[in-house]
Phi, psi and omega in degrees: 000130181260131176252347188298329183276349185243353184245348174263094189248133175243174184298328185290341181242020182298338182294338185269001184300326181298318180292320179297315183297329179282320186277327188297312179298327179296313182292325178292317181298331179290338183262300180059019179265058181204167176299135188280339187237020181208166177222162174256132184227136171236122179270152179294148178294145177057031179258130176276121180287125182264346180231145178283167177300322181298320180293331178279352183076029184232158171223118180294133180244322182189171174261134174280297172215141174043242187267012179266117182257150172259123185238129171283143176272120185250004171254197184269010183288150169277168177299316180300317179294320181292320177298315181296320181291310184295332181295340180274351187276136179299327186281346185265121175279323183198140175218138180212161168296159172272090187298149183254110179268158180238156177282161191243056181217168169221136178286158183210221191298157176292180189299136168237144191279050177197151178245088187297333191284337184293314174296330181296321178268010176060034176294324182297325176289320179300326183294342174295338182254319186203139178242004180113168179210149177292349177288346178256131182241133174243134178256122177265110181262106194196217182264018184095194178206151175291105190298324184259018178300131184300337178267359181240333192302326184288338185253351177281119183266339181162182180176185185213153177240126179243011178265129180300145174238113357288167184275088183245129179306133182090347179289148179279154175297158177301149180275143176305140181092351177268161178297323181295322179298324182275354183264082181264025178296141186273129175245359176262312179113340182295313182294322178298320181294315181292321179298319179294324178296323177290307194207046166296139182301134181255158177056036181248008179075013184232135164046245191241174176239141170278172176297321180244114188289330191234007175299140177274136184252134164250140185242122175241115185265114176224349176279129179279175181289349174270016174069028177218159177208179188245146184294334175303319180283324178298320178295319175300318178302315182300320177295315180298319181297317177300315180297331179275357179087014178270105186259012169231129177240143177253120188231093182264058183204167179150216176085023184256172170289172182298130174237118177293323177303311182293318178303312182298323181288323177289326175296322177295322176298319177300314181297334178272356179093018185265133178267134185245104181264125192224143177284135181290329179118164189243029184262001182055038181251158173274110183281355169296323181255340180230073183296141174232146190239150016272359185301330185268000178298140178269073179233135189278004174259008179260135165244113179265129192244125172268162180261139174244158187265178180293343177261014177065031171251172174294128179298143188297333182272346192287137168292162183208175180154120184287347178276336191218348177259123196263324189206155173255156175207154183301134181228359184264131171052050184276123180273128179203190182286150180234162188289351176266012177088003183248212184220149180196174183251143171221165175223158180141169175293342173298325182278335177286322187299312183293337173297322178290321178297318177296321178297319179300321179292324176294318177302314177294323177296322177298316179296317178298327178295341177253015178078019182241152174236127185267148172283166178302322182292324178290319175303311179302317182293319177300317180294315184287323184282339186246021175276170181271125177289130179235130177298329181292345180258356180292133183085356180241325184234139185306315181276344187057031187231154173248141186311137171223100186295318185297318180295320180295315179296317180299321179298318177298310184293330177288325179287334182233079180298155180292152176294148179299143182294150177296156180295139181287140177290157179298150182297147180297146177293148182298147181297138177247147176296140180297141179295155178298149178302142182267127177284121180253144177296149177295155178296155177305143182290345184282348186229044175285151177290146180295144180294149178214139180286343181264004181296144179251151179295145181296149179253130179296141180294146177262116180264131182304144179288156170280120184286121181279169172300137185302133174077020185244002184269179185292351178285338184300129175080002180280155180298133182227151177222163175211167188293330174200170183229128179260120166045058174074029178235072185290169182300328183297340180295339183278349180226036181257004179084357177272111188262012172297156187235013181257105183296322184287312186281337184229101185291349184256004189277316194228152168271156179199136177268172183288133184298331185276359185256151184260161175053052180291150176213162178217144181214151177229143177261114182285353176094330179200167180286128176229164178266112184268125177263338181177171182225138178245126180243150181241128181271162175288156183255339186272051186200129181284164177302142184087001177293161183291351179259012180297130181279353186306132179089357179295139180265133175262123186233148184235138181207169177256353177241157183299142172278132181243329181186187177299340177295343179279354183310315183298333184271356184251148178264128178293134173263314181173187184231139177294131185299157184287330181265063179275127178274130177307130179087354182269162173263138180244121179264125178249116182263129180292149178299329176207144175307133188231126175293133181197151172253334185242134174245133178236142171246120186238128183247097183279066180229153178276137174048048183228132180277152176247113180247129180230120182266350166179140177239123177244136181252124182260124181262158181283000000 
């Protein structure tokens, strides 16, 4: 149903108001997919209001976005009657119902241990080049997300809740700054599933993988537990996402009549550079002749997504339309995260949409890896132009193509080749034996310091150690142990000669203890007693400063007996402490105060609930 032709009224067309007033209530009554007791109103700029809200039969409750207000109807008017009446007023620029959108999924079979859709869209191939970056943010506008889900918690950056608690019809959304506003936890399950499809953490030894392993997620909860929500809240979500820097949104909802308010908000998102990925819908209709919104809006920042089946055909339930549906993506039996902290399957265009949103974030991540930032239109073009053409989608989808993440990423990397590497420095000169000590004459007898009973013996100067090539010292390959092991990152990874620093992308690079445990430690047996001059540790790189794997403050300890726990501290000699300003991915050299004979080296992190990650440990001998 279109309102744009009947609610923007000027003096020159006032004669048609009688027809509008007669036809509008009938068309609204046929739909009833809107809030029953309120309307959205935008008054004209610089207009002096001649009637109070009470005279209009309205009560202002809140702002949806900018100058669009949400007004409760306080007289006996229906929504249709109120829209018709307000449309006649000179001061009103636009009035519409607060349309009620629905999510686009259906739950189905229980968990199966595979995600068939990821190889189909070549996500596994794309991961050889890029797995995502926290510099790219995707906002999932849905029913919230299970905030502490083990496959999501590392990637969720924040969020907002616009669903009343309790969920009572007519109740206002929570106010900013309240506990309810900050509680975007999912109680329906739809949003958790779509969030996992976008960016469940990958290669972490847990559950499932999203299309983008390291993309940061913002969650805006506006869908109620009855699987519906209101466009006033959806528009607020879009504004909040932009303010947080999330320039890709995943929107697995829709199916309403034309709303000018919603159109204007998505256009505003376009002007700000935001990409709007939207589910086409599950009614098996041709949207060329039966448009449903927002998927049918003619805006170039929208990607409208149809669902494809396991046989690469259009899913039987999916909406279609060559005028407004742009690309297909797998939507049947998609395995992802669930709101109970586990995993399950759902199907629908809702499940196809987050794969495209995740792919969009990978395309941007690929560009960032080459020092470039893509516009929303460039991201959209890479996705649509590099998808797989399917005969089954011709006549149904504008591009006649199904998503292929790897091709899109490869096209970006081909368009932006890497900068030439810097020239390698000359190799270090070979080590020379230190020269014999030079005998110096004693100082003149005329200037000795006066004796003092408080004088302390002189301390020998500590000379920084020569930092060796990573992974080349006697510690390499020696037996190592640690206090606990997190997700396939045993102690031996710190002395295996692999100097990569990305825990997520390279499972063989680093050792790591469990994040929730305190006083973590790591130790290596050098095989025999050697004189240790210092120790060099390498931190992980895929982690911002302040992360739970920060090595800052770790103690380097030396001993002649095996380290077993913090109880071994009295038997070990301190060598030094890892500096507080440790840069992620950098090597930190700790020089011992004096060369110390030792067979065992321990790294001890005296912090609560903090993981110890070591991407290589080198032991420097005197």
